[in-house]
C-alpha positions in Angstrom: 109.3 101.2 92.7 111.4 104.0 94.2 109.9 105.9 97.2 111.2 109.5 97.4 109.8 110.3 100.8 112.6 109.8 103.4 112.2 107.1 106.0 113.5 107.7 109.5 114.1 104.4 111.3 114.6 104.8 115.0 116.0 101.7 116.6 116.0 100.4 120.1 114.2 98.9 123.1 112.8 101.3 125.7 113.2 98.7 128.4 117.0 98.4 127.9 118.5 101.7 129.3 120.3 103.7 126.7 118.8 101.6 124.0 115.6 103.6 124.6 117.2 106.6 122.8 115.9 105.6 119.4 112.3 105.0 120.6 112.3 108.4 122.4 113.5 110.2 119.2 110.8 108.4 117.2 108.1 109.5 119.7 109.3 113.1 119.7 109.5 113.2 115.9 106.0 111.7 115.7 104.6 114.4 118.1 105.8 117.0 115.6 104.1 115.4 112.7 107.2 115.7 110.6 105.5 115.9 107.2 108.6 115.5 105.1 109.4 111.9 106.2 107.9 108.7 107.5 109.0 107.9 111.0 109.1 104.4 112.4 110.3 102.8 115.6 111.9 99.4 115.0 113.5 96.8 117.3 116.4 96.5 114.8 116.4 93.0 113.3 118.8 93.3 110.4 116.8 91.3 107.8 113.6 93.1 108.8 115.4 96.5 108.4 116.5 95.7 104.9 112.9 94.8 103.9 111.7 98.0 105.6 114.2 100.1 103.6 113.2 98.4 100.3 112.6 101.0 97.6 113.5 104.0 99.7 115.8 106.6 98.2 116.8 108.1 101.5 116.9 106.4 105.0 118.0 108.0 108.3 118.8 105.5 111.0 118.8 106.7 114.6 120.4 104.4 117.2 122.3 104.2 120.5 125.7 102.6 120.1 128.2 101.2 122.5 131.3 103.4 122.1 134.5 104.4 123.8 133.4 108.0 123.3 131.8 109.8 126.2 128.1 108.9 126.8 125.8 111.3 125.1 128.0 112.3 122.2 126.0 112.4 119.0 127.6 111.3 115.7 126.3 111.8 112.1 127.6 109.6 109.3 126.6 109.5 105.7 127.3 105.8 104.9 125.8 105.8 101.4 129.1 105.0 99.7 131.6 104.4 102.5 131.5 101.4 104.8 130.1 102.1 108.3 132.9 102.6 110.8 134.0 99.4 112.7 132.8 100.8 116.1 129.2 100.8 114.6 129.3 97.3 113.4 129.3 95.4 116.7 126.4 93.4 117.8 123.8 95.1 119.9 120.5 94.4 121.6 119.2 94.3 118.0 120.9 90.9 117.2 123.2 91.9 114.4 122.6 95.6 114.8 122.1 98.6 112.4 125.7 98.5 111.2 125.4 94.9 110.1 122.1 95.6 108.4 123.6 98.5 106.5 126.6 96.5 105.3 124.5 93.4 104.5 122.1 95.6 102.4 125.2 97.1 100.7 126.5 93.6 99.9 123.1 92.5 98.5 122.7 95.6 96.4 119.7 96.8 98.5 121.1 99.8 100.2 119.1 103.0 99.7 120.8 105.6 97.5 121.3 107.8 100.6 121.6 106.5 104.1 122.5 108.6 107.1 123.1 107.4 110.6 122.6 109.5 113.7 124.1 107.6 116.6 124.2 108.4 120.3 127.2 107.1 122.2 125.9 105.0 125.0 127.1 102.6 127.7 124.1 101.1 129.6 121.9 98.5 127.9 120.7 96.5 130.9 117.2 95.2 130.9 115.0 97.3 133.2 117.3 100.3 133.4 116.4 103.8 132.3 117.9 106.0 129.6 120.9 107.8 131.1 120.4 111.6 131.5 123.3 112.3 129.0 121.3 110.6 126.3 117.9 112.0 127.3 119.4 115.5 127.0 120.3 114.7 123.4 116.9 113.6 122.1 115.9 117.1 121.0 119.3 117.7 119.3 119.0 114.4 117.4 115.5 115.4 116.3 116.8 118.7 115.0 119.6 116.8 113.1 117.1 114.4 111.6 114.8 117.3 110.6 117.8 118.9 108.8 118.7 115.7 107.1 115.2 115.2 105.6 114.8 118.8 104.7 112.1 119.6 107.3 111.8 123.1 108.7 110.8 122.1 112.3 112.0 123.7 115.4 112.5 121.6 118.5 112.4 123.1 122.0 114.5 121.5 124.6 112.2 119.8 127.2 113.1 119.6 130.8 114.9 116.3 131.8 
Protein backbone atom coordinates (compact mmCIF):
# COMPACT_ATOMS: atom_id res chain seq x y z
CA UNK A 1 0.00 0.00 0.00
CA UNK A 2 1.34 3.45 -0.95
CA UNK A 3 0.80 6.27 1.55
CA UNK A 4 0.55 9.63 -0.21
CA UNK A 5 0.67 11.74 2.96
CA UNK A 6 4.29 12.89 3.49
CA UNK A 7 6.23 11.74 6.54
CA UNK A 8 8.63 14.14 8.24
CA UNK A 9 11.19 12.17 10.23
CA UNK A 10 13.16 14.35 12.64
CA UNK A 11 16.20 12.54 13.98
CA UNK A 12 18.24 13.10 17.09
CA UNK A 13 18.77 12.88 20.80
CA UNK A 14 17.89 15.99 22.82
CA UNK A 15 20.50 15.06 25.44
CA UNK A 16 23.43 15.19 22.98
CA UNK A 17 24.01 18.85 22.16
CA UNK A 18 23.50 19.68 18.50
CA UNK A 19 21.82 16.31 17.99
CA UNK A 20 18.81 17.93 19.67
CA UNK A 21 18.13 19.90 16.49
CA UNK A 22 15.85 17.23 14.97
CA UNK A 23 13.75 16.82 18.13
CA UNK A 24 13.33 20.60 18.39
CA UNK A 25 12.16 20.79 14.78
CA UNK A 26 9.72 17.92 15.42
CA UNK A 27 8.35 19.66 18.50
CA UNK A 28 7.90 22.95 16.66
CA UNK A 29 6.25 21.29 13.66
CA UNK A 30 3.92 19.38 15.99
CA UNK A 31 2.90 22.63 17.71
CA UNK A 32 1.73 23.99 14.36
CA UNK A 33 -0.40 20.92 13.69
CA UNK A 34 1.06 20.65 10.21
CA UNK A 35 -1.97 19.07 8.55
CA UNK A 36 -0.26 18.17 5.29
CA UNK A 37 2.19 15.66 6.79
CA UNK A 38 2.80 13.22 9.59
CA UNK A 39 5.67 14.36 11.85
CA UNK A 40 7.66 11.95 14.02
CA UNK A 41 10.72 12.24 16.19
CA UNK A 42 13.01 9.22 15.90
CA UNK A 43 16.33 8.27 17.49
CA UNK A 44 17.63 7.26 14.06
CA UNK A 45 18.28 3.51 13.99
CA UNK A 46 18.81 2.72 10.29
CA UNK A 47 16.73 -0.47 10.11
CA UNK A 48 13.88 1.05 12.13
CA UNK A 49 13.87 4.08 9.80
CA UNK A 50 13.53 1.88 6.74
CA UNK A 51 10.52 0.19 8.34
CA UNK A 52 9.05 3.57 9.31
CA UNK A 53 9.35 4.78 5.71
CA UNK A 54 7.72 1.63 4.29
CA UNK A 55 4.97 2.50 1.82
CA UNK A 56 5.53 6.27 1.97
CA UNK A 57 5.67 8.16 -1.31
CA UNK A 58 7.46 11.19 0.19
CA UNK A 59 9.74 11.37 3.25
CA UNK A 60 11.55 14.40 4.62
CA UNK A 61 14.46 13.65 6.97
CA UNK A 62 15.63 16.38 9.36
CA UNK A 63 18.94 15.80 11.12
CA UNK A 64 22.06 17.46 12.50
CA UNK A 65 25.23 16.34 10.73
CA UNK A 66 28.89 16.63 11.53
CA UNK A 67 30.33 18.79 8.79
CA UNK A 68 33.34 20.91 7.92
CA UNK A 69 30.88 23.67 7.02
CA UNK A 70 30.16 26.38 9.60
CA UNK A 71 27.90 25.38 12.49
CA UNK A 72 24.29 26.34 11.79
CA UNK A 73 24.41 26.17 8.00
CA UNK A 74 21.28 24.45 6.67
CA UNK A 75 21.40 22.18 3.65
CA UNK A 76 18.59 20.75 1.54
CA UNK A 77 19.16 17.73 -0.68
CA UNK A 78 16.73 15.76 -2.79
CA UNK A 79 18.34 12.32 -2.61
CA UNK A 80 15.56 10.46 -4.42
CA UNK A 81 17.71 9.45 -7.35
CA UNK A 82 21.26 10.49 -6.53
CA UNK A 83 23.35 8.99 -3.74
CA UNK A 84 23.56 11.02 -0.58
CA UNK A 85 26.79 13.06 -0.38
CA UNK A 86 29.68 11.34 1.40
CA UNK A 87 29.76 13.89 4.23
CA UNK A 88 26.23 12.79 5.15
CA UNK A 89 27.05 9.09 5.30
CA UNK A 90 29.30 9.05 8.31
CA UNK A 91 28.19 7.32 11.48
CA UNK A 92 26.46 9.52 14.01
CA UNK A 93 24.86 9.22 17.40
CA UNK A 94 22.18 7.21 15.53
CA UNK A 95 24.46 4.18 15.02
CA UNK A 96 24.60 4.01 11.21
CA UNK A 97 22.92 7.37 10.70
CA UNK A 98 20.37 8.74 8.28
CA UNK A 99 22.71 8.63 5.29
CA UNK A 100 23.37 4.94 5.80
CA UNK A 101 19.63 4.28 6.21
CA UNK A 102 18.87 6.09 2.95
CA UNK A 103 21.51 4.22 0.99
CA UNK A 104 20.55 0.87 2.53
CA UNK A 105 16.89 1.51 1.63
CA UNK A 106 18.00 2.40 -1.91
CA UNK A 107 20.00 -0.86 -2.18
CA UNK A 108 17.06 -2.90 -0.86
CA UNK A 109 14.60 -1.23 -3.25
CA UNK A 110 12.69 0.27 -0.30
CA UNK A 111 13.47 3.94 -0.75
CA UNK A 112 10.42 6.23 -0.96
CA UNK A 113 9.79 7.71 -4.42
CA UNK A 114 10.84 11.10 -3.06
CA UNK A 115 13.19 11.67 -0.14
CA UNK A 116 14.41 15.08 0.94
CA UNK A 117 17.02 15.77 3.60
CA UNK A 118 17.16 18.98 5.62
CA UNK A 119 20.48 18.90 7.46
CA UNK A 120 21.90 21.33 9.98
CA UNK A 121 25.69 21.45 10.08
CA UNK A 122 26.73 20.75 13.64
CA UNK A 123 29.82 20.19 15.71
CA UNK A 124 28.86 19.27 19.28
CA UNK A 125 27.28 15.91 20.11
CA UNK A 126 28.50 15.41 23.69
CA UNK A 127 26.15 13.76 26.14
CA UNK A 128 24.62 16.33 28.48
CA UNK A 129 25.47 19.35 26.34
CA UNK A 130 22.94 21.81 24.98
CA UNK A 131 21.99 22.70 21.43
CA UNK A 132 24.37 25.40 20.21
CA UNK A 133 22.78 28.83 19.57
CA UNK A 134 23.72 28.67 15.87
CA UNK A 135 21.46 25.64 15.47
CA UNK A 136 18.71 26.85 17.81
CA UNK A 137 18.37 29.92 15.58
CA UNK A 138 17.81 27.68 12.55
CA UNK A 139 14.88 25.65 13.95
CA UNK A 140 12.27 28.05 12.56
CA UNK A 141 14.02 28.23 9.18
CA UNK A 142 14.14 24.43 8.98
CA UNK A 143 10.43 24.28 9.83
CA UNK A 144 9.67 26.69 7.00
CA UNK A 145 11.74 24.59 4.59
CA UNK A 146 9.93 21.42 5.66
CA UNK A 147 6.53 23.10 5.29
CA UNK A 148 7.50 24.13 1.76
CA UNK A 149 8.68 20.63 0.90
CA UNK A 150 5.40 19.03 1.98
CA UNK A 151 3.27 21.73 0.39
CA UNK A 152 1.96 23.22 3.63
CA UNK A 153 1.09 26.87 3.82
CA UNK A 154 2.31 27.54 7.36
CA UNK A 155 4.11 30.64 8.55
CA UNK A 156 6.68 30.25 11.32
CA UNK A 157 7.60 33.22 13.47
CA UNK A 158 11.13 33.35 14.79
CA UNK A 159 11.07 32.76 18.53
CA UNK A 160 13.61 34.38 20.86
CA UNK A 161 16.67 32.26 21.59
